PASEBA-1860 file (N, C-alpha, C; in nm, 3 decimals):
! residues 227
1> MSARGNQD> -0.500/1.416/-2.097/-0.405/1.409/-1.987/-0.384/1.549/-1.929 ~ -0.370/1.559/-1.798/-0.349/1.687/-1.731/-0.211/1.742/-1.764 ~ -0.193/1.872/-1.732/-0.062/1.934/-1.753/0.044/1.862/-1.673 ~ 0.008/1.824/-1.548/0.103/1.751/-1.464/0.137/1.617/-1.526 ~ 0.037/1.550/-1.577/0.059/1.422/-1.642/0.145/1.436/-1.766 ~ 0.122/1.542/-1.844/0.204/1.566/-1.962/0.350/1.588/-1.925 ~ 0.372/1.665/-1.817/0.509/1.691/-1.773/0.576/1.562/-1.725 ~ 0.505/1.481/-1.649/0.561/1.355/-1.602/0.601/1.267/-1.720
9> ALQGAVKR> 0.513/1.262/-1.820/0.539/1.180/-1.938/0.661/1.232/-2.014 ~ 0.673/1.364/-2.024/0.785/1.422/-2.097/0.916/1.398/-2.022 ~ 0.914/1.416/-1.891/1.035/1.388/-1.814/1.076/1.242/-1.828 ~ 0.976/1.153/-1.828/1.005/1.011/-1.847/1.065/0.985/-1.984 ~ 1.018/1.057/-2.085/1.070/1.039/-2.220/1.216/1.083/-2.229 ~ 1.248/1.195/-2.161/1.388/1.241/-2.161/1.477/1.137/-2.094 ~ 1.432/1.083/-1.983/1.512/0.982/-1.912/1.530/0.857/-1.998 ~ 1.424/0.814/-2.067/1.437/0.697/-2.154/1.536/0.724/-2.267
17> LIVERGLG> 1.533/0.846/-2.321/1.626/0.881/-2.429/1.770/0.870/-2.379 ~ 1.796/0.919/-2.258/1.931/0.911/-2.202/1.974/0.766/-2.187 ~ 1.885/0.683/-2.134/1.917/0.542/-2.113/1.936/0.469/-2.245 ~ 1.842/0.489/-2.336/1.847/0.417/-2.463/1.967/0.455/-2.548 ~ 2.015/0.577/-2.535/2.133/0.619/-2.610/2.262/0.593/-2.535 ~ 2.252/0.535/-2.418/2.370/0.499/-2.342/2.454/0.618/-2.299 ~ 2.389/0.728/-2.264/2.461/0.849/-2.224/2.496/0.843/-2.076 ~ 2.623/0.844/-2.045/2.667/0.837/-1.907/2.676/0.974/-1.844
25> SGAPLPTE> 2.705/0.976/-1.713/2.718/1.102/-1.641/2.822/1.191/-1.707 ~ 2.784/1.316/-1.733/2.874/1.412/-1.796/2.865/1.416/-1.947 ~ 2.792/1.322/-2.006/2.780/1.320/-2.152/2.684/1.430/-2.198 ~ 2.712/1.493/-2.312/2.621/1.597/-2.361/2.491/1.538/-2.415 ~ 2.381/1.606/-2.388/2.253/1.568/-2.445/2.241/1.630/-2.584 ~ 2.150/1.579/-2.666/2.123/1.646/-2.794/2.082/1.791/-2.771 ~ 2.095/1.872/-2.871/2.056/2.012/-2.858/1.906/2.023/-2.832 ~ 1.864/2.141/-2.790/1.722/2.163/-2.763/1.639/2.134/-2.888
33> SELMAALE> 1.685/2.180/-3.003/1.611/2.157/-3.127/1.601/2.010/-3.159 ~ 1.711/1.938/-3.137/1.710/1.793/-3.163/1.617/1.721/-3.068 ~ 1.615/1.763/-2.941/1.525/1.701/-2.844/1.379/1.730/-2.879 ~ 1.351/1.853/-2.920/1.214/1.887/-2.959/1.167/1.797/-3.073 ~ 1.256/1.773/-3.169/1.219/1.688/-3.283/1.205/1.542/-3.241 ~ 1.299/1.494/-3.160/1.299/1.354/-3.120/1.179/1.321/-3.031 ~ 1.140/1.417/-2.948/1.033/1.392/-2.851/0.898/1.448/-2.898 ~ 0.901/1.516/-3.013/0.779/1.574/-3.071/0.710/1.665/-2.971
41> VSRHPLRE> 0.783/1.764/-2.922/0.732/1.854/-2.820/0.781/1.995/-2.850 ~ 0.710/2.094/-2.800/0.750/2.233/-2.823/0.852/2.278/-2.717 ~ 0.906/2.397/-2.739/1.016/2.446/-2.656/0.977/2.465/-2.508 ~ 0.863/2.528/-2.481/0.828/2.561/-2.344/0.813/2.438/-2.255 ~ 0.732/2.337/-2.292/0.722/2.221/-2.204/0.854/2.146/-2.191 ~ 0.936/2.147/-2.298/1.066/2.080/-2.288/1.154/2.151/-2.185 ~ 1.154/2.282/-2.187/1.236/2.356/-2.090/1.187/2.334/-1.948 ~ 1.056/2.327/-1.931/1.002/2.300/-1.798/1.045/2.161/-1.750
49> AMKALQAL> 1.042/2.065/-1.841/1.084/1.929/-1.805/1.231/1.925/-1.768 ~ 1.313/1.997/-1.844/1.456/1.997/-1.817/1.488/2.064/-1.684 ~ 1.414/2.169/-1.650/1.434/2.234/-1.519/1.401/2.136/-1.406 ~ 1.293/2.061/-1.423/1.254/1.964/-1.320/1.360/1.854/-1.307 ~ 1.413/1.808/-1.420/1.515/1.704/-1.418/1.647/1.757/-1.361 ~ 1.673/1.885/-1.384/1.793/1.945/-1.326/1.783/1.948/-1.174 ~ 1.663/1.978/-1.122/1.644/1.981/-0.977/1.671/1.845/-0.914 ~ 1.651/1.739/-0.991/1.675/1.603/-0.943/1.818/1.557/-0.966
57> GIVDIRHG> 1.896/1.640/-1.037/2.033/1.603/-1.067/2.047/1.511/-1.185 ~ 1.936/1.487/-1.258/1.941/1.397/-1.373/2.006/1.464/-1.493 ~ 1.986/1.594/-1.508/2.055/1.668/-1.612/2.124/1.788/-1.549 ~ 2.225/1.836/-1.617/2.302/1.952/-1.572/2.300/2.056/-1.684 ~ 2.225/2.163/-1.663/2.213/2.268/-1.764/2.324/2.370/-1.742 ~ 2.413/2.381/-1.838/2.525/2.475/-1.830/2.502/2.584/-1.934 ~ 2.452/2.696/-1.887/2.413/2.803/-1.978/2.533/2.849/-2.061 ~ 2.510/2.852/-2.191/2.614/2.890/-2.284/2.697/2.774/-2.334
65> YGTYVGSV> 2.675/2.656/-2.272/2.754/2.539/-2.313/2.667/2.422/-2.359 ~ 2.550/2.407/-2.299/2.464/2.296/-2.336/2.409/2.225/-2.213 ~ 2.348/2.112/-2.237/2.290/2.032/-2.130/2.358/1.896/-2.128 ~ 2.390/1.850/-2.008/2.466/1.726/-1.992/2.393/1.633/-1.895 ~ 2.427/1.506/-1.904/2.371/1.410/-1.810/2.430/1.440/-1.673 ~ 2.344/1.449/-1.571/2.390/1.482/-1.438/2.448/1.362/-1.364 ~ 2.500/1.389/-1.247/2.559/1.283/-1.164/2.456/1.219/-1.072 ~ 2.336/1.273/-1.069/2.226/1.223/-0.986/2.269/1.204/-0.841
73> PLSGLEAG> 2.300/1.314/-0.771/2.336/1.303/-0.629/2.216/1.264/-0.545 ~ 2.244/1.222/-0.423/2.136/1.180/-0.333/2.084/1.295/-0.248 ~ 2.107/1.420/-0.292/2.063/1.535/-0.213/1.911/1.539/-0.198 ~ 1.839/1.496/-0.303/1.693/1.493/-0.292/1.647/1.393/-0.188 ~ 1.712/1.276/-0.186/1.678/1.175/-0.085/1.710/1.228/0.054 ~ 1.825/1.292/0.068/1.864/1.345/0.199/1.765/1.449/0.249 ~ 1.725/1.539/0.160/1.630/1.643/0.200/1.497/1.581/0.242 ~ 1.452/1.480/0.166/1.326/1.415/0.199/1.332/1.342/0.332
81> LAFRGALS> 1.443/1.270/0.356/1.456/1.196/0.482/1.468/1.292/0.600 ~ 1.540/1.403/0.580/1.553/1.501/0.688/1.418/1.561/0.722 ~ 1.337/1.588/0.620/1.204/1.645/0.643/1.114/1.545/0.715 ~ 1.117/1.419/0.670/1.035/1.317/0.736/1.081/1.297/0.880 ~ 1.213/1.304/0.901/1.264/1.291/1.036/1.218/1.404/1.125 ~ 1.220/1.527/1.071/1.176/1.643/1.149/1.029/1.631/1.187 ~ 0.948/1.580/1.094/0.807/1.558/1.126/0.791/1.447/1.230 ~ 0.874/1.343/1.217/0.865/1.229/1.308/0.900/1.269/1.450
89> VRGDYTDI> 0.994/1.364/1.466/1.032/1.411/1.598/0.911/1.467/1.671 ~ 0.820/1.527/1.594/0.701/1.588/1.653/0.582/1.492/1.651 ~ 0.610/1.367/1.616/0.505/1.267/1.612/0.540/1.150/1.703 ~ 0.538/1.029/1.646/0.561/0.911/1.728/0.696/0.843/1.700 ~ 0.784/0.909/1.626/0.919/0.860/1.597/0.923/0.737/1.506 ~ 0.809/0.701/1.447/0.806/0.580/1.364/0.902/0.591/1.246 ~ 0.901/0.703/1.175/0.988/0.718/1.059/1.135/0.715/1.100 ~ 1.167/0.773/1.215/1.306/0.771/1.261/1.347/0.628/1.295
97> RNLLEVRE> 1.260/0.552/1.361/1.292/0.413/1.391/1.310/0.332/1.264 ~ 1.224/0.358/1.165/1.235/0.284/1.039/1.367/0.316/0.968 ~ 1.402/0.444/0.968/1.528/0.484/0.904/1.647/0.424/0.978 ~ 1.640/0.423/1.110/1.748/0.365/1.189/1.762/0.216/1.158 ~ 1.650/0.148/1.141/1.655/0.005/1.108/1.723/-0.017/0.974 ~ 1.691/0.066/0.875/1.753/0.053/0.743/1.904/0.074/0.755 ~ 1.944/0.179/0.826/2.087/0.208/0.842/2.157/0.094/0.915 ~ 2.095/0.043/1.021/2.156/-0.066/1.098/2.170/-0.193/1.015
105> VLESGLVG> 2.065/-0.227/0.940/2.071/-0.345/0.854/2.181/-0.331/0.750 ~ 2.192/-0.212/0.692/2.294/-0.189/0.589/2.434/-0.203/0.647 ~ 2.460/-0.135/0.759/2.596/-0.138/0.813/2.632/-0.276/0.870 ~ 2.540/-0.341/0.938/2.572/-0.475/0.989/2.587/-0.575/0.874 ~ 2.512/-0.552/0.767/2.523/-0.639/0.650/2.654/-0.622/0.574 ~ 2.724/-0.512/0.598/2.851/-0.486/0.531/2.971/-0.540/0.608 ~ 2.949/-0.600/0.724/3.059/-0.647/0.806/3.149/-0.744/0.729 ~ 3.090/-0.840/0.661/3.170/-0.935/0.584/3.252/-0.867/0.476
113> RVLAAYDQ> 3.192/-0.768/0.408/3.264/-0.694/0.305/3.379/-0.614/0.364 ~ 3.356/-0.557/0.481/3.461/-0.479/0.548/3.580/-0.569/0.580 ~ 3.554/-0.686/0.634/3.662/-0.778/0.666/3.734/-0.827/0.540 ~ 3.658/-0.845/0.432/3.720/-0.889/0.307/3.814/-0.783/0.251 ~ 3.788/-0.656/0.288/3.872/-0.545/0.241/3.981/-0.509/0.343 ~ 4.011/-0.601/0.434/4.104/-0.575/0.544/4.237/-0.517/0.496 ~ 4.292/-0.575/0.390/4.423/-0.532/0.342/4.422/-0.392/0.282 ~ 4.304/-0.342/0.248/4.293/-0.206/0.192/4.257/-0.103/0.297
121> MDFDALGA> 4.236/-0.146/0.422/4.195/-0.055/0.528/4.309/0.040/0.565 ~ 4.273/0.166/0.585/4.368/0.266/0.632/4.356/0.272/0.784 ~ 4.428/0.183/0.851/4.416/0.176/0.996/4.471/0.301/1.064 ~ 4.564/0.370/1.000/4.613/0.495/1.057/4.500/0.598/1.063 ~ 4.422/0.608/0.955/4.311/0.704/0.952/4.203/0.664/1.052 ~ 4.172/0.535/1.059/4.071/0.488/1.154/4.116/0.515/1.298 ~ 4.241/0.483/1.327/4.292/0.504/1.461/4.298/0.650/1.499 ~ 4.338/0.734/1.403/4.346/0.878/1.430/4.209/0.935/1.460
129> AVDDMERA> 4.108/0.889/1.387/3.972/0.939/1.410/3.924/0.903/1.551 ~ 3.949/0.778/1.592/3.906/0.736/1.726/3.987/0.810/1.833 ~ 4.117/0.825/1.811/4.200/0.898/1.908/4.147/1.041/1.927 ~ 4.112/1.105/1.817/4.059/1.242/1.825/3.926/1.245/1.899 ~ 3.842/1.144/1.875/3.715/1.138/1.946/3.737/1.120/2.096 ~ 3.836/1.039/2.131/3.865/1.016/2.273/3.923/1.142/2.339 ~ 4.008/1.213/2.267/4.062/1.337/2.323/3.951/1.440/2.343 ~ 3.860/1.448/2.246/3.748/1.540/2.261/3.660/1.498/2.379
137> ADRGRFAP> 3.641/1.366/2.395/3.559/1.314/2.506/3.621/1.349/2.641 ~ 3.755/1.349/2.647/3.822/1.386/2.772/3.788/1.529/2.813 ~ 3.752/1.612/2.713/3.712/1.751/2.741/3.561/1.764/2.748 ~ 3.492/1.650/2.744/3.347/1.652/2.752/3.280/1.693/2.622 ~ 3.349/1.678/2.510/3.298/1.724/2.382/3.283/1.609/2.282 ~ 3.183/1.623/2.195/3.170/1.532/2.082/3.260/1.581/1.969 ~ 3.290/1.491/1.877/3.370/1.527/1.760/3.302/1.469/1.636 ~ 3.186/1.526/1.597/3.110/1.465/1.487/3.187/1.454/1.357
145> ERDWAFHE> 3.274/1.552/1.329/3.349/1.545/1.203/3.445/1.426/1.203 ~ 3.496/1.391/1.322/3.585/1.274/1.331/3.504/1.145/1.330 ~ 3.382/1.151/1.381/3.289/1.037/1.374/3.269/0.998/1.228 ~ 3.234/1.098/1.144/3.213/1.066/1.003/3.342/1.025/0.936 ~ 3.455/1.086/0.972/3.584/1.047/0.914/3.611/0.899/0.939 ~ 3.572/0.851/1.057/3.589/0.709/1.089/3.506/0.622/0.993 ~ 3.379/0.658/0.978/3.291/0.579/0.892/3.337/0.584/0.746 ~ 3.381/0.700/0.704/3.429/0.712/0.567/3.550/0.624/0.544
153> ALYRPLGN> 3.644/0.623/0.638/3.763/0.539/0.625/3.727/0.390/0.633 ~ 3.622/0.359/0.707/3.580/0.219/0.722/3.519/0.164/0.594 ~ 3.439/0.246/0.525/3.364/0.194/0.411/3.421/0.231/0.274 ~ 3.509/0.328/0.266/3.566/0.364/0.136/3.638/0.247/0.069 ~ 3.712/0.164/0.144/3.782/0.052/0.079/3.690/-0.049/0.011 ~ 3.561/-0.044/0.038/3.469/-0.137/-0.028/3.458/-0.108/-0.176 ~ 3.499/0.012/-0.218/3.498/0.046/-0.359/3.361/0.066/-0.419 ~ 3.264/0.099/-0.333/3.127/0.123/-0.380/3.088/0.265/-0.342
161> PLVLELLG> 3.105/0.362/-0.432/3.074/0.502/-0.398/2.929/0.523/-0.356 ~ 2.838/0.443/-0.411/2.697/0.460/-0.376/2.672/0.423/-0.232 ~ 2.736/0.316/-0.185/2.723/0.277/-0.044/2.773/0.390/0.045 ~ 2.890/0.445/0.011/2.947/0.552/0.092/2.858/0.675/0.090 ~ 2.803/0.708/-0.026/2.716/0.825/-0.036/2.587/0.804/0.043 ~ 2.531/0.684/0.035/2.406/0.654/0.106/2.428/0.656/0.257 ~ 2.539/0.599/0.302/2.569/0.601/0.444/2.593/0.745/0.492 ~ 2.652/0.826/0.405/2.671/0.967/0.439/2.539/1.039/0.457
169> VFWRVFNT> 2.443/1.006/0.372/2.309/1.064/0.385/2.249/1.027/0.520 ~ 2.253/0.899/0.555/2.198/0.854/0.683/2.269/0.923/0.799 ~ 2.402/0.928/0.793/2.478/0.987/0.903/2.441/1.134/0.922 ~ 2.433/1.210/0.812/2.402/1.353/0.824/2.260/1.376/0.873 ~ 2.167/1.293/0.830/2.028/1.309/0.875/2.021/1.289/1.027 ~ 2.083/1.182/1.076/2.078/1.157/1.220/2.158/1.261/1.298 ~ 2.268/1.306/1.243/2.347/1.409/1.311/2.266/1.538/1.325 ~ 2.189/1.571/1.220/2.105/1.691/1.225/1.992/1.677/1.326
177> LDTELPGP> 1.936/1.556/1.335/1.822/1.533/1.424/1.861/1.516/1.569 ~ 1.989/1.494/1.596/2.033/1.452/1.729/1.980/1.542/1.841 ~ 1.990/1.672/1.824/1.948/1.763/1.932/1.797/1.768/1.948 ~ 1.722/1.714/1.850/1.577/1.717/1.857/1.519/1.591/1.919 ~ 1.600/1.488/1.936/1.550/1.361/1.987/1.533/1.367/2.139 ~ 1.440/1.287/2.192/1.414/1.289/2.337/1.528/1.223/2.414 ~ 1.539/1.261/2.540/1.636/1.198/2.627/1.779/1.237/2.594 ~ 1.871/1.205/2.684/2.011/1.238/2.659/2.070/1.144/2.555
185> GGSPAATA> 2.155/1.196/2.470/2.226/1.112/2.375/2.339/1.040/2.446 ~ 2.406/0.953/2.375/2.522/0.888/2.432/2.627/0.993/2.468 ~ 2.700/0.969/2.575/2.802/1.064/2.615/2.916/1.062/2.515 ~ 2.999/1.166/2.511/3.115/1.165/2.422/3.203/1.042/2.445 ~ 3.220/1.004/2.572/3.304/0.888/2.603/3.241/0.759/2.549 ~ 3.109/0.747/2.564/3.041/0.628/2.513/3.051/0.621/2.361 ~ 3.031/0.734/2.296/3.040/0.737/2.150/3.179/0.698/2.103 ~ 3.281/0.753/2.165/3.418/0.716/2.130/3.442/0.568/2.156
193> GWHRRILE> 3.386/0.518/2.267/3.404/0.377/2.302/3.342/0.283/2.200 ~ 3.225/0.318/2.148/3.163/0.235/2.045/3.254/0.224/1.923 ~ 3.312/0.335/1.884/3.400/0.334/1.767/3.531/0.260/1.796 ~ 3.582/0.274/1.917/3.703/0.201/1.954/3.679/0.051/1.946 ~ 3.564/0.002/1.991/3.535/-0.142/1.987/3.521/-0.191/1.843 ~ 3.463/-0.108/1.757/3.457/-0.146/1.615/3.598/-0.162/1.560 ~ 3.684/-0.067/1.588/3.821/-0.071/1.537/3.897/-0.192/1.592 ~ 3.884/-0.218/1.721/3.956/-0.331/1.781/3.909/-0.464/1.723
201> ALRAKDEP> 3.779/-0.479/1.703/3.727/-0.603/1.645/3.774/-0.619/1.501 ~ 3.781/-0.508/1.429/3.830/-0.513/1.290/3.977/-0.552/1.288 ~ 4.058/-0.491/1.373/4.200/-0.526/1.378/4.220/-0.674/1.406 ~ 4.135/-0.730/1.494/4.146/-0.870/1.532/4.083/-0.964/1.429 ~ 4.018/-0.908/1.328/3.947/-0.988/1.227/3.844/-1.079/1.292 ~ 3.782/-1.027/1.396/3.683/-1.104/1.472/3.544/-1.065/1.422 ~ 3.489/-1.146/1.331/3.362/-1.109/1.269/3.247/-1.100/1.368 ~ 3.227/-1.199/1.459/3.117/-1.183/1.556/3.131/-1.058/1.641
209> ALRAAVVE> 3.253/-1.029/1.686/3.273/-0.911/1.769/3.251/-0.783/1.689 ~ 3.292/-0.784/1.563/3.273/-0.666/1.479/3.125/-0.643/1.453 ~ 3.054/-0.750/1.427/2.909/-0.736/1.402/2.840/-0.684/1.529 ~ 2.879/-0.738/1.645/2.818/-0.694/1.771/2.852/-0.548/1.799 ~ 2.974/-0.505/1.767/3.015/-0.367/1.792/2.940/-0.271/1.702 ~ 2.917/-0.311/1.577/2.841/-0.226/1.485/2.697/-0.210/1.535 ~ 2.636/-0.320/1.579/2.499/-0.314/1.631/2.495/-0.229/1.758 ~ 2.592/-0.250/1.847/2.597/-0.173/1.972/2.610/-0.023/1.944
217> HFAGIRAR> 2.676/0.010/1.836/2.699/0.149/1.796/2.567/0.227/1.784 ~ 2.458/0.155/1.757/2.327/0.220/1.741/2.243/0.217/1.869 ~ 2.300/0.162/1.978/2.221/0.142/2.099/2.169/0.274/2.156 ~ 2.252/0.376/2.155/2.213/0.503/2.216/2.092/0.564/2.149 ~ 2.097/0.578/2.019/1.985/0.641/1.947/1.864/0.550/1.947 ~ 1.885/0.417/1.946/1.772/0.324/1.949/1.693/0.341/2.077 ~ 1.763/0.360/2.189/1.696/0.377/2.318/1.617/0.508/2.322 ~ 1.666/0.609/2.254/1.601/0.742/2.259/1.469/0.745/2.183
225> VAT> 1.452/0.658/2.085/1.330/0.662/2.004/1.247/0.534/2.022 ~ 1.278/0.458/2.127/1.202/0.335/2.152/1.059/0.369/2.186 ~ 0.969/0.276/2.154/0.827/0.297/2.185/0.805/0.289/2.336
END
């Protein structure tokens, strides 16, 4: 087996050990000596494997304290999607359209869950975010930080941190790519209006209108990368 293959196998063995021992995020891993014995490997390849796993967020090496199970953030996914998006901007936009489709399917698919969490919704936070976007639009400005605040307030009540983290990845990737996409983006007023319609449909508990507003929310970027 090649050196690369040996490293892949060793990293896989460390991950299996974590799973099989039921070690959750933040739990300490066995000492280096114990891992060397358990995995039948020498110090150097083990350290190389641990560095690679640390880069993925699977382990957290705290010098002087030990090694712990990491929280496995989606930063690697975000970096990869941002890179593919940057390449797609200089190509035929296929990857951007595919990513947009995934985001749209996810958010429209969550409409029922959002309505089910109606009683947990922070309508003050949602309304404040849209109000701020509208005030910024009156000055001809976008308010991206308030855009994300709206989405965060909309999906946090679902109680699924992974959904919120994944949607955050999609939002940041598209926000970064916005100035690179062809054609004019939606105006500040249009962007604020899309969010206002989502909020109004949610307040009314109107599922068809909410689903249509969520889909409409993607109309601007969809038009910019259409074939």
